[in-house]
Structure formats: structure tokens, C-alpha cells
DOLUMFI-567817 format. One record per residue (C-alpha): residue in one letter; x, y, z. Coordinates in pm, whole numbers, plus 50000, padded with zeros to 5 digits. Layout:
REM residues N
aXYZ/...
END
This chain:
REM residues 653
m590055894519531/l589515930919532/a592515945619582/p594295930519262/a591455937319028/i591825972719117/a595815969119070/l594645955218683/a592525980118667/i594826007218711/a597955991818555/a595035984118244/m594926022918234/v598356032718254/v599236005717991/f596486022517774/v597966057417830/l601536043017751/s600046025617430/l598566054917289/a602026075817331/l604186045117200/w601256045116903/s601566084216819/r605586071716784/h605106046116620/v602166065416322/d605186095216315/a607766075616300/s606116053516031/a605296090515872/r608496098315824/e609546064815671/r607036065515453/e607976105815347/e611776094015339/a611046068115090/l608756088014895/v611256113314817/r614046082214718/d611426069714513/g610886107414357/v614946112014337/r615126078614147/a611506087713950/s613126118913805/l616396100413733/a614676076013513/e612766106013351/i615646120013231/e617276089113076/a613836077112924/a614196114312743/i617496104812619/l617046070212518/p614866079412217/e617416102412042/t620416078312133/r618606039912060/w617606051011682/d618836035311358/e619106074611214/a621396081311526/v623416056711426/v624096066411066/h625046104611167/l626586099611467/d628616068211363/h628706061811039/a629786094810857/f629056124811176/n626526154011072/t626716181711255/a623706195011116/w621646160711198/a622816169511534/d622236204011565/e618326194911462/n617336166111601/l619736163111956/n617336192712098/d613796173512172/f614476176712571/y613816208012539/a610276203312472/l610426178612790/g611336203813053/f614896195713035/d617876221312999/f620816203713025/e624256226313094/h626026206812876/l625306181512584/l628606164912398/v628466136712142/l631916114012208/d633496094211944/a634316054712026/q637676068612130/d635606089412384/r636836121512207/p634416148712163/i632986156811844/y630266172911918/v629896199412181/r626506219812297/h626926243112548/g622696252612693/r621396250312361/t624246266812157/s626896246911983/r630346256512034/p633666244211866/t635016206411990/s637886230312096/e635816247012354/a634736209412496/v635106211712915/l634556178213006/p632846172713326/a633896157813665/g633396124513665/t632956116313298/r635746095513312/r634676071013584/v630726073213397/l632636063613033/a634686036813201/e631576017213370/l629326025413009/r632476012712832/a632855977713056/l629045972313023/e628625974712668/t632095953712643/r630125926112833/r626955927812704/r625925894112515/p625145896412140/t621525896012064/r620355871211751/l616705893511729/g616565927211697/a618395959811854/p620575952112150/p619195964412515/p619726000012566/l622616012512777/q622836041613012/v624756051213293/s623666080213545/r625486096413800/f625436127314081/v628546145414064/v629726176614236/e631656203014059/g632366237814304/e629206241514506/r626696227514283/v625226194214177/h624616181613841/v623116149713718/l625696130313482/t624156109213235/a626536081712928/s624286073312678/l625386049012425/v624276055012060/q622426023311902/p620216006011678/d616956004811755/e615145980311482/g618305965011393/r618625970911032/v621985990711082/t625035982511280/i627646002511491/r630726004911287/g633305997411513/a633755976111798/r632516005112057/a629756030811953/p629346065812025/v628066083012345/l626096108912408/l626686128112715/t624526148812949/v624926172613234/l621566182513433/p622236208513710/i620086203314045/e618446237914055/q616756250114365/v613326251214107/s613996212314109/i613516212214501/e610746234014506/l609206210714258/l610336183714498/k608806200414779/d605316205314644/r604536173814518/f605256154314850/m603896185115036/l607716186715275/e608326214315523/g611066237815471/l612456214415219/r616136222815183/s619376206415005/g622906209915070/l626226190015084/e626896163015405/e624586188115609/a623606168415921/a620316164316025/k618556183216352/p616766159616589/g613216155316502/e614036161216107/a614066136415840/q617146130915600/v617616114915247/r621286113115161/i622006111114810/d625456094114711/t627626115514471/l630776101914209/g634306097014376/d634836109514719/a631906140714694/p630336145914947/s626986133514954/l623446153414865/t621256155315123/l617786166515129/t616356176515493/w612966185515572/t610566184915900/p608296157915881/h604606153715918/k603456141916242/p599986128116254/g599946105616579/l601246137316755/a598926160416629/l595696132116673/l596976124317038/r596646164217124/q593296164016997/s591646134617186/a593346139217495/p590026154417629/v588406122117532/v590746097317657/a590826115417991/l586966107318001/v587436073817923/l589616069018141/l587766079918421/a584626057218206/f587316026218244/g587906034118602/g584236024518734/v583545997418476/a587265979918505/l585935963218824/v582985946318729/m585025938518384/v588105928818561/a586265905018772/r584225893318487/a586975886418278/r588915867618567/r585695840018628/a585375835718259/h589345830418177/l589645804118477/q586705784318367/l588485781418011/v591665778918158/a590075746118315/a588145739918061/q591795736417814/r593745720618082/t591045695018123/q590605689917734/a594545684717716/e595295663217977/f592515637117849/l593895638517481/a597225630017667/n596325604217850/m593825589317621/s596535592517352/h599545574517589/e597305554617772/i596115536217434/r599455535017242/t601555517917530/p599755489617515/l598825494017134/n602255491817072/g602485461217261/v600265444817100/c601425452116755/a605085444916859/v604035410116976/a601645404216645/a604605415416431/a607165388516602/l604795360516612/e604075366416209/r608115356516177/t608325324716423/p606795290716255/l602785292016305/t600205267116245/p597315278616045/a595255280016327/q598375302916518/r598575323216190/e595155329516188/m595135340916555/v597735362716557/d596555379816177/l593005389116366/i595675401116660/r597025425616397/t594095437216239/s592535448316527/g595635464616613/v595695483616314/t591325492916381/l592435504016718/e595115532516573/r592855542916334/l590105548616567/l592215564416758/s593765587316509/d589985595916377/l589425605616734/l592565628516749/d591495643916418/v588505652916547/s589655668216856/r592385694416670/m589915697816407/e587775715716697/t590865734116829/g591325748916435/a595045728416460/v594445715916153/q595805734115860/i594615729815443/t598745728215272/p598345732814930/e601145720414661/a601065705914305/f599915667814261/h599275646013985/l595195643314025/a595125607613881/d598165594414021/a596605607214363/v593235585614321/r595335557914215/a597305557414557/v594205555214725/a592815525714535/t596285503214573/l595735512514948/v592465496514965/s592315473014751/p593945448214990/r590895451415218/a588405445614915/e590365416514786/a590475396715149/k586845400215071/g586485391114715/l585455424414611/p586245440214309/l587925476414265/r587105491913971/i588455523713900/e587495548813646/i589275577913571/d588495610713313/p591445619913109/a590845649013207/a591925641713569/e595335629813402/a596555668113517/t598565682613777/v596365706314030/i597015726814346/g595135712914637/d596425689914932/p597445655414826/v597675644815174/r593805653415320/i592335647914972/k594025612315019/q592715606615337/v588835617015231/l588855591114941/s590345562515184/n588075570915460/l585065567115195/a586575533414984/t587225521715321/n584145522315485/a582325513515102/v584385479315175/k583605472515505/f579705474715443/t579895458415107/e579915419215150/t579265410114763/g579265428414427/q582065455114363/i583185487314471/t583685515114192/l586385546714245/r585395575514031/v587225607513935/t585605632613684/a585625668513588/d582995693113733/g583295723713594/p586525749813528/d588975740013800/a586605715913969/w586535678313997/r583655648914128/f584895622914318/e582235593014351/i583065561714573/e579565537314444/d579335497614661/t576735474914685/g576575472915002/i574045475115293/g572875514315208/f571105537515406/d567055555415428/p566555595115401/d566375591615836/e569875574015850/k571125598515622/a570715627915809/r572945612216065/l575355600515880/f577895633415859/r577685640316269/k580625629116547/f580235596816683/q576985588316467/q576265563116246/g573295553516040/d571785527016249/a572605514516635/s573395478516514/v575245492016290/s577725497916537/r577715463216678/q577655444216358/y580615465616137/g582445485716459/g583545514516509/m582895549016660/g580855569616410/l583915594916335/g584945586815971/l582615606215769/s582355634516043/i586145641415967/c585395637815608/r583025660115608/e585385685715804/l588325683515530/t586245687815280/e584735718415433/l588305729415524/m589185724815093/g585925744114971/g584335714814877/q581205699614946/i579975659915013/d576995645215023/a575315606614954/d572355592114837/s571285552314875/t568735530814840/p568305504215154/g570125466915034/q571225486114682/g574485503314797/a575445536414850/r577175561914616/f579375590914835/w580305621914647/v583025646614707/r583185678114470/l586535698514538/p587985735314374/l591315716814203/a592665742914034/v594505729113713/v598805742013658/q599545719813374/a596895708313111/p596975675012954/a599135671812691/n597575676512368/a594445665512499/d591655682912241/q594715678011948/p593095657011679/a595335631111528/d596605652311247/a597535685311415/e600225687311145/d597875692310861/q595795718810990/g598105748010882/p600195778311133/l598805777811448/r596485802211497/i597405823911829/l595835853312035/v598315879912192/a596465903012417/d598835931012569/d598275966112594/h601515972712526/p603305976512191/t606825966712268/n605535929712443/r603195924212140/r606455926111905/v608725908712137/l606485884312094/e606135886711739/v609845887711704/l610165853311890/l607785835511668/s608755846411394/e610635814211335/f607385791211366/d604775786011152/v602045807311311/e599375833011238/l599625860311545/v596475875711572/l596825909611846/a594525927012044/e595165956012298/n593215947212603/g590795920112752/l587595931212535/e589675930912173/a590575896112291/c587455883012397/q586085898612041/a588695883011839/f587995849512038/d584035850611912/a584865857211525/r587395825911543/p588905799011696/f592325797911849/d595035767211910/l596945790012207/v596165824312380/f599035843512555/m596835869612782/d598075900312987/m597165903913344/q596735942313366/m595325958113061/p592525991013001/v589045991012913/m589445949513001/d591965930913225/g593155898213176/l591495878813421/t588615896213360/a588745885012978/i590105847113082/r587035844113282/t584905857613001/i586245831912740/r585835802612952/e582295811313014/r581805813912648/e583745778212539/q581525766612847/r578155775512684/a578885767612328/e580745737212434/r583545741812285/r587135726512353/r588955743312634/t591565765112457/p595195764812629/i595295800612782/i599185814212905/m599025842613131/l601585860813036/t602465886913309/a605055913713493/n603155903013795/t604785875213958/l603765869514314/p602355844114404/e598675857714461/h599035868914127/q599415831514032/d596855821814222/a594355846314068/s595655831913743/l594805800313767/q591725807413952/a590145826713712/g590875799213431/a594335803813268/d596235769613171/l600055783213284/h600945818413481/m604645830413304/p606335857513423/k607945881713202/p610875888313123/i610075859012862/d611915828512900/a612245821512507/a613195784612619/r609955780312816/l607445799012559/f608865772912258/a608655744012513/v604855756012598/l604335760512156/q605485721312130/e603435708312397/v600655728812209/s601505715711913/p604745692111796/a603985698611453/a604465736011483/a607245735711717/
END
């Protein structure tokens, strides 16, 4: 036994050293990929900065008037120069008319006659691409059309330029282009060494150099930027950082000491680990064999019993025989349930049970449980009452299968331990996105001492109960495990001989508020729909203003969550549109604050729509958990926005 342990220890040390080396290479490779991604993003960001600087000069009602309706050279000289204040020294700047003919030419900062216009390499291809976008663009009903720009890297001689073609368009829609095609502003910006140095300093790149179709040396990082046409690619090459190798060199003495210590301890640890592993494997094997044997040995004859009972039910039987067959069938169902409960307990102990959240209708799930249990209650002459809070007529996020399993177990127990009286199944709202389920019976009940044992495995309140009513005492323990897995609580109270009441509280986020649940009957007589819009970006606020301008609405605009909360305190609103990311106070905090103030002041729940560019599942979960009724992504879907308005106020929509 000692030789394998020593071999295992030596192998572990070798693996340790190799793992360090592999880890070092992996870290260095990750650092290189990260630097390459940063450089690519930096190039894209620089291109975006160029386009953003050009856009205000071309998407402007005044530019349409002076560059398209009647060309004004003096206006062009005065207004097409804001780029220099932003640090962009364009080598060429041209304005082309609707037929792509030069009508204004500037070399550097000096205006030239149009006769001296020289179109840079690749201009025709860029213009053709821009005109194709202009042709395919769909007309808009409201506001100005979206901006159109095309930027490409072009090679002229040994130099690389950024060629940008921007369509001259209105910004507020008060003027329109004279003809079918708009003028174009064409700019040419050379990629100078100073630009490379700025990129090098920005990302702390060692030995950054640029070239055309330059091959990288072993160990170097490189980013290739495609240029227009058949021209060679622009290459950015540098020596990447190698933090893994540096750390490996620094830690070499420490690693050597660790290996020596590890060699001494390894023999003892290996022996202990082997013994523990053998014990664990034996225990798992025993449990697996037990579960497999139990399932096989019980389900095999149970299948035969149930099949024969089903076959007998389809044959002519006397009343006494039919009663006996029914007894066989119900006993088989009970046995199958006991087996399922036992397997559920085993799966929970091994962590095999998973909660799967999904959207479902809460009230319908409760009704489904009542439908499942009602035949057993009717067989005993027990009326089954269902009490559903109107707020529960909503779609929530949770695991409907596990919720039904818990409620079915509790309701079945209520029927089982009740001989006279009635069973009540109740669901009510219990705070924001929280629900309380109650199963109340008039059965035998239990005392406080028995309650302490109810939710334990293989326990019942009284030993005589199992003899009289049967069962292994697993149902309530399964209910407790599933409830806790779903983040809820379960408890019970009772008076012996006077029935029992079991309750479950579960957090279930509402994803669709009940339609007009809080709207008065004469909503159409209340004047315009009052809407609060919270968004830090003026363009987003303006978009909502334009979209809602056709409706009888009263908009109140806020630039952050704090302003939204102050506006909400000042007056009531019918609907709130909330952005997620805002300065001063973000949207999630604002929603939670509004919900707390509603609850404290006992005000009706105002529908809140999270209108945000954060569209990942975790963002949606965060919105609903904060108290939003709906998570709508940007760009705004107008049809869905109008549907939300109609749901909140049909008269206004």
C-alpha cells in the first residue's frame, strides 16, 4: 500500500508543477487576448469618436437648408470647422451634391475651388454603400430619419486614412431634403504616428508599431484592421505583457519549498484520503443499490397489481367485487405515492432536486390543485372551498410543478385527517411579490408537542396516527424541503380536535399586473393619463414624448431616480416608465423606494415599467425583484408600448 501512495504523491507533485506551468501559459494567453480585444475596441472607439464628431454637422436642419436647398459657401466656411476644436485635423473635407459632385472642397483648413477637388481612393465604393443604405431606409412617421454614415480604412500609397461619408439630414424634421437623394459630407483623416502613440499610451502597450501586412514575430500580439478593396491590411503589432511568466519566476523558490513540504505530508494525506474515499464510495454504492433495488422490487409487483386492477374494472363485476377492485386500485395509488415520497427525500439529500422558475398563472395553479384533490374530498363528503385573492389572477415567476406538489401534499393531508366539516384552500397577497397559501381543515388537529415533530422525516404527530391513517411521515418533510428550496417558509397551527391550518409563504415576482385591477369604473372620465418618465438621457425622454404625443397623456419628466421619487410623492400617477441606470439614484433603488412609500401610505399599486437597454436575464430578474411590473428593452417597441397603455387605461389608448 505504501508504494502506490508514494507514487501518487510524486505524481501529484509533478501534476502540481505542470499545472503551474500551464496556468502561467493560460494567464499569459488570456492577457494577450485581453490586450488584443482592448486594441480592437480602442480602434472601434476612435472610429466612433470620429463619426460622433461629424454627426452634429450633418444631421442638422440648418445644414439641409444651406447645403441642399441653396448651397451657401460662407455658411460652410463658418460652420464646417468645429472638428478642429475636438482635435480632428481632416486632410480633406468635401461636400458632394445629390449627384455626388463636389460643391465644396477644403484641404486641411483652407477652402479650395471645386476644380481642385480630388476624390480619395475608395470614395466611389464608400459612396455606393452609403447610397444603398439611403435607398433601403424606411420612411419614418415621426421626427427626423436616423443618421446614415459609412466609415472605412483606405490605403493611399504608404499611408492609411479613415474615409467617412455622412448623409446630410434634418435633425428635428422641420425641413426635408429637396430631392430623392441628400448631399454627402466626405472627410479624410490620416492615421499618423501620433495616433499610434496615443493608443500605445492608453493601453500601456510595449513596442507598438503599425504597418501594412506585417507578419508578427513569435510571442508578439497583433491586430489586423481590414482596409477597403484589395489594399493590404493595417497591422498593429506589439509585445504583450506576460504576468503569468513573471509570477512563475518570482514564486519558484516558494514552490520548491512547498514541494518539499508536500512530499513529507503527502504520504499521510494520501493514506487518509484513500481511506475516506473508500468509505464514501462504499456509502454511495450502498445508497445507490438500495434505491435501485427498492424502486425495482416495489414497482415491479406494484405495476402488476395496478394493471390487473385496471383490467378487472373493465369486466362485469358485482358491487362487492367492484368495491374490492377499487380498494386494490386506491391502495396501489397510495403505495406509489409513498414510494415517490421516499425517492424524493433521497434525491433531496443528494441535491438532485432542482427548482426551475418559469412564468405561470398563479390562480390557475391553485385551481389545478383543487381539481386534483376534490375527488378525494367528495368521496368523504367534504366540501372543498377555494378562496383566491383577486391579486392572484396574475402571471408570476416560480416553479409551478413544485408549488403544486407542496399544495397537493398539504391538501391531501387535510382530506386524509378530516372526517366531517370542510377543507379550505386559500391564496392571498402577502407583501410585494410574496404570496401566502393556506390549507385549513376541521380534522383531528395536533397539540404543540406534536407540531415539533410534524416536519421531520419519518415522523407523525402521534404514533397512533400512522396506525389509523397510514403513511410514512414523509409528505410534510418534503413540503418543508421544497418550500425552503424556493426561498419560502412553511408552518402550521392547530387545536386538537378542532382542525389545523398549514400555511406556506413564497416569493413569486409578478410579471404581468392584473389588467385594470386598481382602475375605477369611470376611468375614462378622469382626464389625461398621468405618466412619469425617468431617464437621464434627453434623447430617450424625447422619444417617449414623440411616441405618446398622439395620446391624451400628461407627461412628467425626471432625469434620475431621486427626481422621480420626489415627483411621485408630489402627485399620483397612472403609469411610471423607469430607466435602470441613472445618476444620483438608479432605477432599481427608485422602484424599491416607490413601492415602500406606497405600502407605508397604503396607496394603490402604480404600474411601473422598467424601460432599459439592459436586456440580459439577470437584468430582468433584478427589475421584477425590485418591484417592476414589466421589463421592456430598448429600442422601444412602439406596438408593445401602446399595448401597455391600453392595458393601463383603455380609454386613453
